[in-house]
C-alpha positions in Angstrom: -11.6 18.8 -21.2 -9.9 21.3 -19.1 -6.8 23.5 -19.1 -4.6 21.0 -17.3 -4.4 18.9 -20.6 -2.4 21.7 -22.3 0.3 22.2 -19.7 3.7 21.2 -21.1 6.1 22.3 -18.3 5.8 22.6 -14.5 5.6 26.4 -14.8 2.5 26.0 -17.1 0.6 24.2 -14.3 -2.0 26.2 -12.3 -1.7 26.9 -8.6 -4.7 24.4 -8.1 -2.8 21.7 -9.9 0.4 22.2 -7.8 -1.5 22.3 -4.5 -3.5 19.2 -5.4 -0.3 17.4 -6.3 1.4 18.4 -3.0 -1.7 17.5 -1.0 -1.9 14.0 -2.6 1.9 13.5 -2.1 1.8 14.5 1.5 -1.2 12.3 2.1 0.6 9.3 0.6 3.8 10.2 2.5 2.0 9.8 5.8 0.1 6.9 4.5 3.4 5.1 4.2 4.5 6.2 7.6 1.4 5.0 9.5 1.2 1.9 7.3 4.6 0.5 8.3 5.0 1.6 11.9 3.4 -1.7 12.9 5.6 -3.9 10.7 8.7 -2.5 12.6 7.5 -3.7 15.9 4.9 -6.4 15.1 6.4 -9.5 16.6 8.0 -7.9 19.7 4.9 -5.8 20.5 2.4 -8.7 20.0 4.7 -10.9 22.2 4.7 -8.2 24.8 0.9 -7.9 24.7 0.5 -11.7 25.0 3.3 -12.1 27.6 4.9 -14.8 25.5 8.4 -15.2 23.9 8.7 -13.8 20.4 9.5 -17.3 19.1 6.1 -18.7 20.2 3.9 -19.8 17.3 0.9 -18.0 18.7 2.7 -14.7 18.5 3.3 -15.1 14.8 -0.4 -16.2 14.3 -1.8 -13.2 16.2 0.6 -10.8 14.5 -0.5 -12.0 11.1 -4.2 -11.8 12.2 -3.6 -8.1 13.1 -2.0 -7.5 9.7 -4.9 -9.3 8.1 -7.4 -7.1 9.9 -5.4 -4.1 8.7 -5.7 -5.2 5.1 -9.4 -5.8 5.4 -9.8 -2.3 6.9 -7.8 -0.9 4.0 -10.2 -2.5 1.5 -13.3 -1.4 3.4 -11.9 2.1 3.7 -11.1 2.2 0.0 -14.7 1.5 -0.9 -16.2 3.6 1.9 -14.1 6.7 1.5 -14.2 6.2 -2.3 -17.9 6.7 -2.2 -17.6 9.6 0.2 -15.1 11.2 -2.2 -17.6 11.0 -5.0 -20.4 12.5 -2.9 -18.7 15.3 -1.0 -15.6 16.0 -3.0 -11.9 14.9 -3.2 -10.4 17.6 -0.9 -12.9 17.2 1.9 -12.6 13.4 1.7 -8.8 13.6 1.8 -9.0 15.5 5.0 -11.3 12.9 6.6 -9.0 10.0 5.5 -5.9 11.5 6.9 -7.5 12.4 10.3 -8.8 8.8 10.5 -5.5 7.0 10.0 -3.5 9.6 12.1 -5.9 9.3 15.1 -6.2 5.6 15.2 -2.5 5.0 14.6 -1.8 7.2 17.7 -4.4 5.3 19.7 -2.5 2.1 19.1 -0.1 3.3 21.9 -2.9 2.5 24.4 -3.4 -1.1 23.3 -3.4 -3.5 26.3 -4.2 -6.8 24.5 -3.5 -8.1 21.0 -7.1 -7.6 20.0 -7.0 -4.0 21.1 -4.2 -3.5 18.6 -6.1 -5.4 16.0 -9.1 -3.0 16.4 -6.9 0.1 16.2 -5.1 -1.1 13.1 -8.3 -1.9 11.4 -9.7 1.5 12.0 -6.5 3.3 11.0 -6.5 1.2 7.8 -9.9 2.7 6.9 -8.3 6.0 6.4 -5.2 4.7 4.7 -7.3 2.7 2.1 -9.5 5.7 1.5 -6.6 8.1 1.0 -5.3 6.1 -2.0 -8.6 6.3 -3.9 -9.2 10.0 -3.1 -5.6 11.1 -3.8 -5.4 9.2 -7.1 -8.7 10.7 -8.3 -7.7 14.2 -7.2 -4.6 14.0 -9.4 -6.3 12.2 -12.3 -8.8 15.1 -12.5 -6.3 18.0 -12.2 -3.0 17.0 -13.9 -2.4 16.6 -17.6 -2.8 13.1 -19.1 0.6 13.0 -20.6 2.2 13.5 -17.2 0.3 10.5 -15.6 3.0 7.8 -15.7 5.5 10.1 -14.0 3.0 11.5 -11.5 2.2 7.8 -10.6 5.9 7.3 -10.0 6.2 10.5 -7.9 3.1 9.7 -5.9 4.2 6.1 -5.2 7.6 7.5 -4.1 5.8 9.4 -1.4 4.8 6.0 0.1 8.4 4.8 0.0 9.6 8.0 1.7 6.9 7.5 4.3 8.2 4.0 5.0 11.7 5.4 5.3 10.4 7.9 7.8 8.9 5.0 9.8 12.4 3.4 9.7 13.9 6.7 10.9 11.5 6.9 13.7 12.4 3.3 14.7 16.1 4.3 14.6 15.7 7.3 16.9 13.5 5.3 19.3 15.7 2.2 19.2 16.9 2.7 22.8 13.6 3.8 24.2 12.4 1.3 26.9 8.8 1.5 25.5 9.8 1.7 21.8 7.1 -0.8 20.8 4.4 1.6 22.1 5.9 5.0 21.7 6.5 4.5 17.9 2.8 4.7 17.3 2.6 8.2 18.6 4.6 9.3 15.6 1.6 8.5 13.5 -0.4 11.4 15.0 1.6 14.1 13.1 -0.1 13.7 9.7 -3.3 15.2 11.3 -1.6 18.6 11.2 -1.5 18.9 7.4 -5.3 18.6 7.2 -5.6 22.2 8.2 -3.7 23.3 5.2 -5.5 21.0 2.8 -8.9 22.1 3.9 -7.9 25.8 3.4 -5.7 25.7 0.3 -6.9 22.8 -1.9 -10.1 23.4 -3.9 -12.2 20.7 -5.5 -11.3 19.7 -9.1 -13.4 21.5 -11.7 -14.4 18.2 -13.4 -15.9 16.9 -10.1 -17.6 20.2 -9.3 -19.2 20.3 -12.8 -20.5 16.7 -12.6 -21.7 17.3 -9.0 -23.6 20.4 -10.0 -25.3 18.4 -12.8 -26.1 15.6 -10.4 -25.4 12.9 -12.9 -26.6 9.5 -11.8 -23.7 7.3 -10.9 -25.4 4.3 -9.1 -22.8 3.6 -6.5 -21.0 0.3 -6.0 -23.7 -1.8 -7.7 -23.0 0.0 -10.9 -19.6 -1.5 -11.0 -21.1 -4.9 -11.4 -23.4 -3.9 -14.3 -22.4 -3.4 -18.0 -20.4 -1.6 -19.3 -18.2 -1.6 -16.1 -18.5 -5.2 -15.1 -15.6 -6.5 -17.2 -13.3 -3.7 -16.0 -14.3 -4.4 -12.4 -13.7 -8.1 -12.5 -10.3 -7.8 -14.3 -8.9 -5.1 -12.0 -10.1 -6.9 -8.9 -8.4 -10.2 -10.1 -5.1 -8.5 -10.8 -5.1 -6.6 -7.6 -6.1 -9.6 -5.5 -3.3 -11.7 -6.8 -0.6 -9.1 -6.9 -1.4 -7.6 -3.5 -1.6 -11.0 -1.8 1.9 -11.8 -2.9 3.2 -8.3 -2.2 1.9 -8.1 1.3 3.1 -11.5 2.1 6.6 -10.2 1.2 6.2 -6.9 3.0 5.0 -8.6 6.2 7.1 -11.7 6.4 10.5 -10.7 4.9 11.5 -9.0 8.1 10.6 -12.1 10.3 12.5 -14.3 7.9 15.6 -12.3 8.2 15.3 -12.1 12.0 14.9 -15.9 12.1 18.0 -16.5 9.9 20.0 -14.1 12.0 18.9 -15.7 15.2 19.7 -19.2 13.9 23.2 -17.9 13.1 23.5 -16.7 16.8 23.4 -13.0 16.0 22.8 -10.6 18.9 19.3 -9.1 19.1 20.6 -5.6 18.1 22.1 -7.2 15.0 18.8 -8.9 14.2 17.0 -5.5 14.4 19.7 -3.8 12.3 19.4 -6.3 9.4 15.6 -6.1 9.4 15.9 -2.3 9.1 18.6 -2.5 6.4 16.3 -4.8 4.4 13.4 -2.3 4.5 15.8 0.5 3.4 17.0 -1.6 0.4 13.4 -2.5 -0.5 12.3 1.2 -0.4 15.3 2.6 -2.3 14.8 -0.1 -5.0 11.1 0.7 -5.1 11.7 4.4 -5.6 13.8 3.6 -8.7 11.2 1.0 -9.7 8.4 3.6 -9.7 10.1 5.6 -12.4 11.3 2.5 -14.3 7.6 1.3 -14.4 6.6 4.7 -15.6 9.1 4.6 -18.4 7.9 1.1 -19.5 4.3 2.3 -19.4 5.2 5.2 -21.7 6.6 2.7 -24.1 4.2 -0.2 -24.1 1.2 0.9 -22.1 0.0 0.3 -18.6 -1.3 -3.2 -19.1 1.9 -4.7 -20.4 4.0 -2.6 -18.0 2.2 -4.1 -15.0 2.7 -7.6 -16.5 6.4 -7.0 -17.0 6.9 -5.7 -13.5 4.9 -8.6 -11.9 7.1 -11.0 -13.8 10.2 -9.4 -12.5 8.7 -9.6 -9.0 8.1 -13.3 -9.4 11.6 -14.1 -10.6 13.3 -12.0 -7.9 11.3 -13.6 -5.1 11.8 -17.1 -6.5 15.6 -16.7 -6.6 15.8 -14.9 -3.2 13.6 -17.4 -1.2 13.9 -20.7 -3.2 17.2 -21.9 -1.5 18.0 -21.4 2.1 20.4 -18.4 2.3 22.4 -16.6 4.8 21.0 -13.3 6.1 23.6 -11.2 4.2 23.0 -13.0 0.9 19.2 -12.3 1.1 19.9 -8.6 1.2 21.5 -8.7 -2.3 18.1 -9.6 -3.9 16.0 -7.0 -2.1 16.7 -4.0 -4.3 15.5 -6.0 -7.3 12.4 -7.0 -5.4 11.9 -3.4 -4.5 12.3 -2.4 -8.2 9.5 -4.7 -9.1 7.2 -3.0 -6.7 7.0 -0.1 -9.1 4.1 -2.1 -10.6 1.8 -0.7 -8.0 2.7 2.9 -8.9 1.0 2.4 -12.2 -2.4 1.7 -10.7 -2.5 5.3 -9.3 -3.1 6.9 -12.7 -4.3 3.9 -14.5 -7.5 3.1 -12.6 -9.4 6.3 -11.9 -9.9 7.3 -15.6 -11.5 3.9 -16.3 -14.6 5.0 -14.4 -17.2 7.9 -14.8 -16.5 11.0 -12.8 -19.0 10.4 -10.0 -17.8 6.8 -9.8 -14.1 7.6 -10.0 -13.0 7.2 -6.4 -15.7 4.6 -5.8 -14.5 2.4 -8.7 -10.7 2.9 -8.1 -11.1 2.5 -4.4 -13.2 -0.6 -4.5 -11.4 -2.4 -7.3 -7.9 -1.8 -6.0 -8.6 -2.2 -2.3 -11.0 -5.2 -2.5 -7.9 -7.1 -3.4 -6.6 -6.4 0.1 -9.3 -8.5 1.7 -7.9 -11.5 -0.2 -4.4 -10.3 0.6 -5.4 -10.2 4.3 -6.5 -13.9 4.1 -3.3 -14.7 2.2 -1.1 -13.1 4.8 -2.6 -15.4 7.5 -2.8 -18.5 5.3 0.9 -18.2 4.2 1.9 -17.6 7.8 0.0 -20.8 8.8 1.2 -22.7 5.7 4.8 -22.0 6.6 4.4 -23.6 10.0 6.7 -26.7 10.3 5.9 -29.3 12.9 3.1 -29.6 15.4 2.5 -28.9 19.0 5.0 -27.1 21.1 7.8 -27.9 18.7 6.1 -26.1 15.8 8.2 -23.3 14.2 7.5 -20.8 11.4 9.7 -21.1 8.3 8.9 -17.7 6.7 11.0 -18.6 3.7 8.4 -21.1 2.6 5.7 -18.5 3.0 7.6 -16.1 0.7 8.5 -18.7 -1.8 4.9 -19.9 -2.2 3.5 -16.4 -2.3 5.8 -15.5 -5.2 3.9 -17.8 -7.6 0.8 -15.6 -7.4 2.6 -13.0 -9.5 2.5 -15.2 -12.5 -1.3 -15.3 -13.0 -1.4 -11.6 -12.0 1.0 -10.8 -14.8 -0.9 -12.9 -17.3 -4.3 -11.3 -16.6 -2.8 -7.8 -16.5 -0.9 -8.3 -19.8 -3.9 -9.5 -21.9 -6.9 -8.1 -20.2 -6.3 -4.9 -18.2 -8.0 -2.1 -20.1 -5.9 0.9 -21.2 -7.3 4.3 -20.1 -6.7 6.0 -23.4 -9.4 8.6 -22.7 -11.2 9.8 -19.5 -14.5 8.3 -18.9 -17.1 11.1 -18.4 
């Protein structure tokens, strides 16, 4: 359909393709950064805002509500900016999404109550969710089809590197007296790259051509009419199940390790260190997993590759969180759990081509991110479900939350294995 299909080596790629790849990668890098700054300070910052001890049940509940609002915002942003990307173009929409998450992450510094923080995280998530849909479509429309499994891995690696940057920021600010607040100011820096994107990254030719012809797309309602209805329902189901379990792991694994370390009478600094080590192990495992998933997809297709990766995710979490373990022993399982997270890298290049050009970011953004609304509820539900006891003696056993969440990967793997369509050719 266009010249990018013929490129065999990196040197064959056009300047537009290279710039679009860099823009999407940077957008996802800072996505990961702004996404995980909160998880590093969630419990201590919410406890500070509520003037309660970190062990109080209400702190855990409010922290999970904030994360739930973030995931809802992510879903809404995916659908909203997905539609914007189809209407005004990928490059312009990418700039808007980055400015949104950078500004509202920075504003979290000024939160005075837990619901202030909830509002800022919701608004920041609008941009983070939108950036995924826009960046994925930008690459799907400019890079060769044969490169897509590896581009998916590279793009997902940007998120992992962003999470590592968040950890690095937490490390350098570890001794700062206002660490829980100041860390959010780091999230402002992504706004600087929008100047370059707006100037250097043109709109994809395929979008420009379709936009000029003004083909009727129909918006979100078209996703629920034939011939797209089946694809929409399947992808939403897979994403809802997989993302609920995944975000339960990402949000609660740190609290679980801290609780184990505290029960073993570790010092607070040691508790913080093991939580940071855990995130590093997950991210390094995930970087490897992105390319592992891409290799599987090249061999058996996207659908079966997603099913295989979700099955690995289920098994690793079941073993890690089934029995009660020491903090050190839990760490041994995290690289494998991280490896399994490569499943989500496949959605980057798999979803956009399933939809027509002027529904590409709308469809990918809605179907992938609507699962986050269910994941938001799941984060809260698993947090409440894991509560043991009643009244002032109630405690949160996060191990149970993680163990129960793991079972969602089984139906997610089943649906994706048999039903997820294969994007063998671009929809036009």
